[in-house]
C-alpha positions, 0 to 999 in steps of 0.5 A: 499499500505505502508504494501506491501512496508514493506513486499517488504522491509522485503524480499529483507532484508532477501534475503541479509541476505541469500547471506551475510550468503552463501558468508561468509560460501563458503569463510570459507571453501573454502579451502574444496570444491572441483571442481568435474565434474560428467559424465553419463559413468565417462569419462570426456573426453566424455563431456557427463555429468550428467545433475542437478549433483552437481559440488562442493564437500566437500573433508575433508582434514588436513595441519599438519604442524611439524619441519621437515616437512607437512603432508597431509590427505584427505578423500576419500573414495572407490577409487583405488590408480592407480585413483589419481594423485598427483602432487606438484609445486612452494610450492602448492599440487595438488591431482587430481582423477577420482572416479568410483563408482558403487555399487548393492544390493538386500535387501528384497524387495529393489534393491539399486543402488549407483553410483559416477562418475566424476573428482575431484581436490583439490589445497592445498596451502602449509604453506612453501617451500618444497623438492617436490623430497623427496614427499612420497604419500600412500592410505590406507582405503580411506585416501590419505596420503602426506608426504612433506619435508621442504626445509632447505635450504629456513627455515631460520637460527638463527644467532648468533651475535659477537662482544663486 
């Protein structure tokens, strides 16, 4: 009976280690994870979701801080610029879109079909205040690039000190 208890205790410790590792990974990668709502016919309004499809995907991106602006670069291949909505509110960048990719081809005796349908959203808190009305976005070769000028009046200013 003692061996059974030892085995049970070992399994509990292993499971706890896996759970802790998964939580740490999820916390570290939270900025790259994006909610993805796959649908059978590419219409999230229809509510016709794909059973067993993953709910999360990694949408790789970078935020680069420069002296006068922030540059955001997100890799989203296989889409058109019309498929995106980009908003800036309260110094937070919201990127939403809907992917409707379908590819079919025949190679020899194989018929290959790859599809990806669904909407996604990525929320990126910006490192500082920006001038949303002067921001710009560009989509080229699968990369969405966004430039956000810093808000100068909130950046601060070093004051000279007068006196003796």
